C-alpha positions, 0 to 999 in steps of 0.5 A, spaced: 070 157 793 074 162 796 072 169 795 076 175 797 073 182 797 077 188 796 074 195 798 078 201 796 076 208 798 080 214 796 082 219 801 078 225 803 080 232 799 087 234 801 090 240 803 095 239 797 089 240 792 086 246 795 093 249 795 094 247 788 101 243 790 104 236 788 103 233 795 107 227 794 109 222 800 114 227 803 110 233 803 103 231 804 100 235 810 093 231 811 086 233 809 083 239 808 076 241 812 072 239 807 076 232 807 075 231 814 067 232 812 067 227 807 071 222 811 066 223 817 060 222 812 063 216 810 064 213 817 057 215 819 054 212 812 057 205 814 055 206 822 048 207 820 048 202 814 054 197 814 054 194 807 061 191 809 064 188 815 072 189 814 077 184 817 083 188 815 084 195 814 090 198 810 092 205 808 098 208 805 103 212 808 100 218 806 098 223 811 091 224 807 090 217 807 091 215 814 087 221 817 081 218 812 082 211 815 082 213 822 076 217 821 072 211 817 074 206 821 070 208 827 064 205 824 067 198 825 070 199 832 077 198 834 080 195 828 087 196 827 090 200 821 096 197 817 100 201 813 103 199 806 107 204 802 106 200 796 099 203 796 101 210 796 100 214 790 104 215 784 111 218 787 113 225 783 120 224 786 124 229 791 125 234 785 117 235 784 114 233 791 112 240 794 112 244 788 106 248 787 103 247 780 105 254 778 112 252 780 112 246 776 110 249 770 115 254 770 121 249 771 119 244 767 113 246 762 107 242 761 111 236 762 104 232 764 100 234 758 097 227 756 101 223 761 096 218 761 097 216 754 105 216 753 110 211 754 109 208 761 116 207 761 117 215 760 119 219 766 114 225 766 116 228 773 123 229 773 126 224 778 119 221 779 116 214 778 114 212 771 107 209 770 110 202 769 113 202 776 107 205 779 103 200 776 108 194 778 108 196 785 100 197 786 099 190 782 104 187 787 101 190 793 094 187 791 097 180 789 100 180 796 094 183 800 089 177 797 095 172 798 095 174 805 088 175 806 084 170 802 077 170 803 077 176 807 074 183 806 080 188 806 078 195 806 084 199 803 084 207 804 088 209 798 088 214 792 085 216 785 091 213 782 091 207 786 084 205 784 085 207 777 091 202 777 087 196 780 081 197 776 086 196 770 089 190 773 082 187 775 079 189 768 086 187 764 085 193 761 091 197 757 096 200 762 095 207 759 089 211 755 083 207 753 079 210 758 078 215 763 075 215 770 074 220 775 075 217 782 072 222 787 074 223 794 072 218 799 068 214 794 067 206 794 070 202 789 069 194 790 071 188 787 071 181 788 076 176 786 072 170 785 077 165 782 085 166 781 086 172 777 079 173 775 075 179 778 068 182 779 067 189 779 061 190 784 061 198 784 065 204 782 065 211 785 060 210 790 059 217 793 052 217 795 054 219 802 057 226 799 050 229 797 049 236 799 057 237 800 061 241 795 065 237 790 071 242 792 073 247 797 074 252 792 067 251 789 062 257 790 
């Protein structure tokens, strides 16, 4: 039996989050100082206690994800990092990308309220990606990855929304609503594909390496 191991790591805290901005693929400007610390904590954890040995490392095109991958992969030697845009976060589109939360609210009102419970084919961010399109993109990336790397351990450094989409796919959950998760920065989520289209959830949101760090830059 061929078992494929998919290990998802959410990126470290981003500058966009600290600045309360919509940091899409066009304007993402990388990790905050705390985000770098979080990634270094995960690197050090795996360097000292390697509970995975990745064969492949993949990251999205976002700078915050790539910077996280560059730090974390140091625990495993000189593994190359492949970029796959399909593992990128939900795309807010060129109109909204880079706006502060305040600017977005002033222009469009509270358009994202309850967005994860609405019609997945509706456009929440004007000019942006629908939830249905986002989930289809991520699902395609997962399918392509497990097909290309059957039996391997694949480490994917990605985003909170991507982790949510993968869990919904793996658990055969509805596309929107039904449950709410909060994937923290640099947490580990691990799944095994034990047979075609059958996944086993091994762990979710494992963030033991963050003990003692503030959850956010602005925490007092």
